[in-house]
Steps between C-alpha positions, in 0.01 A plus 500: 500500500571145390262218592521126444222313322406176679313190388148470641330180383513506120531880496758758595447750780641842579484627859402864536683669787274627779588870457417490128176306563394757761584793273292349217222378734555139392367240743443127501275413201539845340460493123799607293526581130797353315600634160787397278638747248842498335626227733404711805258366758292765674300419813248747638206481738167455325280796576218431744156525351288756679122516495511846341705363209250219443196727524654744253489222237119463520332612177146488364589187301635296795268633772274235652151606595353458847338170592204497738594261780215595732280211388560126463617396158495122557450257785700701753369521855551835668 
């Protein structure tokens, strides 16, 4: 498939055909990863971050301890 690059402001834009966007689950404002290697541009969807992935990165060294919020800590009115 051959596509034309078009000027968009001071940048260049490439339109992604609807069938390819649907296949790759790319929507408006989706994040894409661009890599350039050996004069070849590769574009791929950036993986969505899932809660399980984030939680799996919690360790003893970056774990925050609980904070008691049941009592006033300043001039707050409850």
